C-alpha positions, 0 to 999 in steps of 0.5 A: 345780332346787335345787342341793344344800347342800354341807358341810364339817366338821371335828372338834376345833379346839384352837388356842392359836397364830396360824396360820402364813400358809404353811398358810392357802392349802391349808385354805382351798382344801379348805373354800372349796367349801362353803356351810356349814363347821362344827367344834367349837371346843375352847378359850374365847377370851379376853384371858387375864385371866379367872379359871379355874373350879374344874374343867376339861375336863382342861386349862384352855384359852383362846386369844387372839381372834386365833386366832379370825380365823384359824379365820374366815379359813379359811371356818368359818360355824358353831362348836359350843361344847358341850364339856368345856371350855366353862366352863373360865374360868367364866361370864365365859370363856363369855360372852367366847368367844360374843361373840368368835365373833359379832364374827368373823361365826361363829355359835356354837351349843351354849351360851349364857345359858340352856338355851333360848339354848344349844339354839337352832340355827345357821341358814345360807342357802345356794343350795340352801336353809336349813340348820340346825346344833345342838350338844350334849355328853355329857361335862361337869360338872354345873355346866357344865350350862345351865338352864331359866328359870322364871316365878320364876327366870332361867335358868343359862348353860352348855352344852346337855347330853346326860346319860348313865347308865352301868349295870354289869350284874352276875350275881346271885351277884356282886350278892349279894357286892357288897351284902354288902361295901357293907353291911359297909364302909358304902359306901352309908351316906350315900346310903342315909340321903339316899335315906330322907330324900327327897333322892335317888329310890328305887332301880329294881326290880332295881338296887343301888348300890355308892357312885356306881356303879349296878348291874342284876342280871341271870341269868347272867355271859354278861349282864354288862358295862358299858352306857350310855344317854341321859337320855331328858329330854334325848333328847326335848328335842334330838329335838324340836329336830331335828324343829322344825329339819327343818320349817324347813330343807332340811338339819339337822346335829347335832354331839355332843361325847362322850369316853365310849367302850365300854371302853378302846378309844378307837376305839369309840364308846359305846353311847348315842352309837350309838343317839342318832345313829341316832334323831337321823337318824330324827328328821330329822338329814341328818348327825350330827357327833362330836368329843372322843375326840381320834381318828377313830372309825368312820363309819356310813351310816344311812337315806342319812345319814352319821354320823361317831362322831368326827372326831378333831383339826383343830387340836391345839395342846395342848403350847402353852398359854400360861396355866394356873391354880394348880389345874393346877400342884398337880394335878401337884406343881409350884409355882404360880408355874411356867410353863404349859410346866413344868406340861405337862412334869410332866404328860407326865412321869407319863404312859404313853401321852401324847396328844402322842405318839400318831399317830392323835391327829395324823391326821384326816379333813375330810368334804365332803358334799352334802345334797338333800332331807335326805339325803346324795348325795355324800361324800368325806373329805380325809385330814388330817395334823397334823404329829407327826413334823414340826418342833415349831413346826408340830405339831398344825396341819392340812395335806392329808395326803401320799400316804403318809399319806392311804393310812395314814389310809384304811386306819384309816378302813376299820378303824374303820368295819368294825363299821358295814359301810362301806368306803372307798377312796383316789382322788387323795389323797382317800378315797371310799365303796367302790362302792355304799356311798352 
């Protein structure tokens, strides 16, 4: 009888320093039973000489190749590189990162020299059969999107995109007011001219625009609100990739990087992500693993398969970035010749709720699960603490949580998973599904 395929998954690896040797043993032990260990690499890997893009994922991130060797030593086999930092250091930074991963024996997914390469799965052979891992990203500058090769032109390097449309629904009375306001102020004047010239498509029936915002008219105030949906061009392409992979493999895992949320609560995944994740399972995915919002979101068991809407941070060393470009310094009003630490302090000084001081940002879970015939047969979550209250030189580095922190994390996971009807309990400092949940 064929054994199950054992997976371990982590969230964002935002690493900027070599891992202390004292942390290696516990982390390697936590990951070692897995046949396939996956995460999202939230930084480029370069020697520090590549020029920065004119845009970034929020902070321009790059780390020394030695950091990646530590990640490999922990046991990671596949790293997603479809995220908002993929192009922080332009095309050279992308190329360097992919090359560095391959040199370490890590398979990169979600980015490549063109869209075909960026959408290709990683395959891992295990005692339980072949597993496939795919990755895509919903949060990115359009210039970071990989492009397809055609008969006349090569493809464009970049990330595997999942484009998202945000729609605001407004009642007819409010829509009329907005239309009149836009006309009076000339908010849509240039877009109207471009639409008349054929550079923009006609507005869908029942829609209006207010600058870059797309608005749908509805009958009543009760129907108003913000909603999101995937671009069906990307959804069809990505779901077909899942189907093809499932035809070749015993298990398929999809990594999705997304910072979008429904409103102001970062515990809630956006509408499009819930819909897309379920469609991935329907297409043959055995698990969907989200990252992006820097804190854990809910876990759903859908058709016997886990959907981790976001696993938060695994490493979070945002405070120890070594180099930042002039663009960052100008943004926060310091000299372009200032150190990275001065720039980071200037940013933190203007924040009312900086990421670096929020407890959920420094707590996470490490799922370990088994897949048989495409379905999850066992699942546990290792609570992970990233040392918010410890020494500064250990801040952002993961370690298995102590008993009190583990209970706190279990309570948190129960709260954010409640909308999906999943319940959890702590057992020997490991979080497991409540009776009958799996």
